[in-house]
N, C-alpha and C positions, 0 to 999 in steps of 0.2 A: 438691444441686440439688432444687428442688421440682417436682413434676409438676403440670401444670395440670389442674384438675378442675372439673366443672360440677355445681352442686347441682340436685337434682330439684325440679321444680315442684310446689308444694302443690296437691292436687286441689281442685276446686270442685264442690260438690254442694248442692242445695237439699233441705231436709227439710220434710215436711208438718207444718203447724202450724195451730192454730185460727185464727191471724191470717194473712191472705194477704199482709201487708205485711212479713213477716220473711223474711230470706234469710240463711242461715248458710254460711260459707265456711271450708273447711279440710279437713285430713285427720285422722288419728287423733291426731296429736301437736300439734294447734293450741293456741296460747296464747289467753288470754281475749279480747284485742282482736279477733282474727280471727273469733270466733263471735258478736260483738256487733253486727255490721254489720246495719243495717236499711234497708229501702226505705220511704220515707214517701210515701204517695199523697195527693194533694190531696183526694180524696173521703173520706178518713178524717175530715176536719173537717166538710165540708158534705154528706156523702153518706149511705150506708146506715146507718152506726152511729148517726147522729143521728135518722134516721127510726125506727129500732128503739127508741131511747130515748123518743121522743115517743109511740109506740104503747104502750109499757109504762106511761108516765105516764097515758095516757088510760084504759087498762084498770083502773087503780087508782082511778078516780073514778066517781061515780054516773052522770053524764051522759056516758058514754063515747062514744056515737055522735057527738054534736055536737062534743065536744072533739077526738075523733080526727080528724074531718073538717077542723077548723080547723088542728090541729097539722100534719096531712099537707100541707095546702095551703101553709102558711107555710114548712115545711121544703122543699117542692118548689120554691118560689120561691127560697129560699136556695141550693138546689143548683144551679139554673139560673144565678143571678147569680154564683156562686162558681166555676163550672166553668172550667177553663183554656182559654185561647185557642189554645194550640198543644200538640201532642203531646209536645214535649220537656220541657214543664213539669209533666207528670203525676206525676213521681216525682223526689225527690231522695234521695241515698244518703249515709248517715252515713259519714264517712271512717274508714279504718283508723288513720291518723295525721292530725294537724292538725285544723283546724276548718272546712275548706271543704266544704260540702255541694254535691255535683255531681249533675246530671241524668245519666241513663244515656247520653244522646247525647254528653255531655261526656267520658266515658271509654270510649266504645265501641271495642272492639278492643284494649283494653289489659289485660293480665293483672295479677293480684295479684303482688306482689313475692315472689321466692324468699327463703329464709332468707339473711341476711347481705348482701343486695344493697344497695349504697350508691352514691349518685350525687353527684359533684362538679358543681355548676352555677356556671360563671363568668357574671357578670352577672345573678345570681339575684334582685337587688333591683329590677330594671328592670321595664318595662311587660310585655314578653313573659315574661321570666324568672320573675317572681313568679307568673304563672299556671301555668308549668311546675312550679314548686316545689309549688304547691297540688295539682296533679294527681299528682305523684310521691308526696307524702305520703298523699294519698287512697287510693292503691293499695298503701300499706304500705312504700314505700322509705325508707331512711334518707337524709337529704339534708344536704349541706354547701354553703353559699353562699360564693362568693368574689367580692367586689365592692368597687369604690372609691367607690361612692355618687355617681358623676358623672351617672348617668341615671335614678336612682330611689332611693326610700327605703322600699320595700315590705317591711319586716322581717317575719319569720315566726318566732315563738317556738318552733315545733316543729322547726326546722332549726338545725343548727350554723352559725354565721356567722363567716367570716374577713373582718372589715370594720374599717377600710377597707384592702383589699389590692389591689395593682395588678398586672395580668398582665404588665406590661413589666418588673417587678422580680423577678428570680429568687428572691430571699429571701422574697417574699410568697406564693409558691406553697406548698402544704402540705409540711411536712417529712416525710422518710421515717422510718419506725420509731418514730413518736411515738404509736402507737395508732390513727392514722387509716388506714383501709383503704377502697379503692374498687373497684367493679366496672364502673362506667360514668362517662363524662364528657360533659357538655353544655356546649359553649363558645358563649356568647352575648355575652360582654363585648366591646364595640366602641364606636368613635365612629360615630354613626349618621346623619349628615346629608349629603345630596348638596350642599346649598347651602354649608354650613360647610366642606366639603372643598375647595370651589373657592377659598376664602379662606385656608385653613390646611392645605395638603396634607401638610406635615410631620407634623402631629398624626395624620393618618390612616395615614401610613406607619409611624409609631412604634407605634400601638396596633393597628390592624387587621392589619398584616402582621407587624411585629416582635413584638407581644404574642402573636399566634397561634402564631408560631414557637416562642416560649418555652413555650406550653402543650403543643404536640405533642412538643417535646423532653422536657418534664417527664414526660409519659405514658410515653415510651420509657424514661427513666431509672427511673421508678417501677417499671415491670414488671421491669426488670433487677434492681433492688434486691430485689423480692419473690422472684425466682427464686434469689437467693443467700441469702435469709433462712432462719433456722431457726424463724421464727414461723409456726406452722401456722394461725393465725387470719388471717394476711394474705392478701389476694385479688388476683388479677390484674385489670387493666382490660381488658375484652373489646371495648369499643366506644366511639367518640367521635362525637357528632353536633355539627356546627357551623352557625352561621347565616351563610348567604351571602345573595345578594340578586338580585332580578329586574333590578336596575340593570346587571348584567353584559351584558344584551341591548342596552342602549342604545336608540336610536331605529331599530328594525329596518325592513327593507323590508316593506311591507304584504303582499307575497307570502308572507312567513314566518309571518304570523299565522294562527291562534293559535300562540304560541311553544312549541316543544318544547325539551327540554334540549340537543338536538343543534345548535340555532341557533348561529351564530358569535358570538364576543365582539364587542360593539359599545359598550362603556362610554364614557361621555362625561364622567366625573368621577373625581377621585382616590378617592372612595369606592368607585365601581364597580371601579376598577383594583385597589385593595387587597383587595376581596372576591374578585375573580377569581384574583388571585395567591395568596390564602389557600387556595383550592381546589387550586392547584398544590402548595402545601406539604403538603396532605393526601395528594395522590397520591404525593409523594416519601416521606412518612411511612410509607405502606403498602408501597411498593416496597422500601424499605430493610429493613423488617421481614422481608419475604419472601426477602431475600437471605441471611438469617442464621437460626440456630436460636434457640429460646427463645419466650417467650410473645408473642402477636401481638394487636394491637388493630385492628379494622376501622374504617373512617371513612365518614361520610355528610355531604355538604353539602346543606343545604336552601335553595333559592332562594325566599325569601319575596316575595310580591307586596305589595300595600298592606294592611298589617295595621292593624286598628282594634279598639276595644273599651274597656271599663272600665280605668282606671288609666293611660291615656295622658295625659301631662302637657300641658294646654293652655297653660301658662305658658311652656313652652319654644318659642321662635320657630321651632325646627326640628322641631317635633312634626308628626305626621301631619295631613293636611288635614281629616279628619273632626273631630278634637278641636279644631282651630282654628275650624272652622265652628260647632261646638256651643257653644264658649265665647262666640263673638260673638253667636249667636242667643239664648243664655241671658240676655244683657244688652241685647238688642235693638239691638246695634251692627251696622254694616255688615259683611256677609259678603264678604270680599275674594277675588276669583278672579283668579289670575295668567294673563294671556292671554285668549283668546276664550271659554274654558270648554268648548270642544268636544274637549278632550283626553280620552282614555278611560283608565280604570283598573279593575283587578280588585281589589275590596276583599274581604279575607278576615278573618273574625272571630277574635279573639285566642285564644279557647278551642279553636277548630279548629286553629290553629297550634300551640298547646301539645300537643294530641293528636297531631298529625303528628310533632312532635319526639320524643315519647316512643315512638310506634309505630316510628319509624325506629331508635331506640336499642335497642329490644328484639328487633329482627330478628337471627336467628342464621344464620351461614353453615354449610353442610354439610361443608366441608373445613377443613383446618388452616391454610389460607392467609388472610392478611388481605386484605380487599377495600375498594375505594373506589367510591362512586357518588354521583350528585347527582340531586335531584328538585325540580321546581316544587311550591310550596305555594300553592294558589290555589283559586278556585271554578270557573273556566272561563267566567265571565260578567263582562262589563265594562259600565260606565255612564260617561256624560260627567260632567265636573265640574259643569256647569250643572245636570244632573239631580240630582246629589248636593246641591247648594246648595238647590234647591227642596225636596228631601226633608227636609233639616235644618230649614228654615223651618216645614214642616208638622208634623213630630214635636215641635218645640219650641213650636209655636203662637206664633211670633215675628213681630214687625213689622219685622225687619231688612230692609234693602235689599241687593241683590246688586250689588257694584261690581266692575268689571274694571280691572286694572292691567296693566303691561307683563309679559310672560313672564319667568321666572327662568332664568338660565344653568344649563345642565346638565340641565334637565327634559326629559322625552321627550314625544312627541306622542301616540302610541297604545301601549297596553299591553293585550294580550289573551293569556291563558294557556291552554295545553293541559294538563289535569291527568291525562291518561291514564297516563303512566309511574308516577306516584305511586299511582294506583288499582290498577295491575297489580303494581308492584314492592314496595309496602309496604301495600297494601290500604287506603289512605287516600283518602277523599273528604270534602269539607267538608259539614257538617251544617246550618250556620246560614245561612238566606237573608239576603242583604245588608240588606234593609229591616227584617227582624225584629231583626237584630243592631244596626242603627242605633237602633231603638226601645229596646233594652236598654241601649245605651250612653247614650242621652239620659236614660233613667231614672237611671242611675248619676250622670250629671252633675248632675241636679237634687238627688238625695239627698246627693251630696258637697258641693254648695253649701250645703244646709241644715245639714249637719254643721259646716262651717266657720263659718257664722254663729252656731251654737250655742256653738262654742268661744270666739268672741270676745265 
């Protein structure tokens, strides 16, 4: 029998350097990639370094005073016009792995990977999953993606891919003893539409409930295999985080708003039902482990509210409302609002959601028992759909008209979230204001459209 062990966390220290933009991470035994991490400040391009160069140039000429004055004035203007609008854009950080440069806000509260930490991400090619993969790689984790490509094609050459693999097929999950080893699992693979679930409930039962059951059973069997293995390089899975949904609250009594995790189940769709019962599977998964000896994996379910951001597919009729609105506004088509538009939603930026997922994954329990918990992932602020439609028209500078149609079955009236449990329980608070996130998403839509045109 193998004994469960925990690797020590590599220390983080900053070293004094002639350049204030360099940050070195690691202990005495660091490998090269860990020490090459750099923080790139926007002012390196338009700030002090350029002014110093201008002065040096002026000093080398005869008419130094006049030229120096002109150079300083022009560089001063350049500095003012190039200064960032928001504090989160002041610095981007070179990834330890991968090619995603992230701001410090986008990985706040997330440590660097320990040696040999490896994460299996189901649904890692999708909208949310691809941002999670970027974040994990940025912090130095080894990542394996398992995806059937039904909800995204955001491939990442720095991650191992098991594609197309289906979570409902036992043989598609990673084989034991083939050299693959994991310490954590993020389970995002799912059928994702409230509206579609009303028309095809069997699909949601098969994937969201049956597929999740397969994943949790696989984790249990994987840990059992490792406990019996003589392979000293094999690692136990310590934690699984899975995507649940705010849809489990349904259309709540206004007295319950803002919604806490203790609010009763009120789902109005097969999608909500399968997500809620998936949480039940996670409770059972933990309870059964605590009834027996051997390695144990804790579990966390995250109830996402309305997630938006880059990579959300506007061509999917079941995509989020923001991506659908942006697509319409981009082409000056009608922005279609279902119902009177006074429904409220809490919109949370996708990179905040990715950060919440990884933060929950890396929490460690103090005892040897497996634990289960659930958390809302939201901003705590809601707006009406009518307000959102006007925001989209403004950021896209669009002439689109806002049209109202009949409400859709299964949709809820008001959604307002209480984020306190996540703030206290896993130290997560959203960093991106909704309107700023909308501007970033609109910019991505425009750039993505230009890229598609160039390709054709």
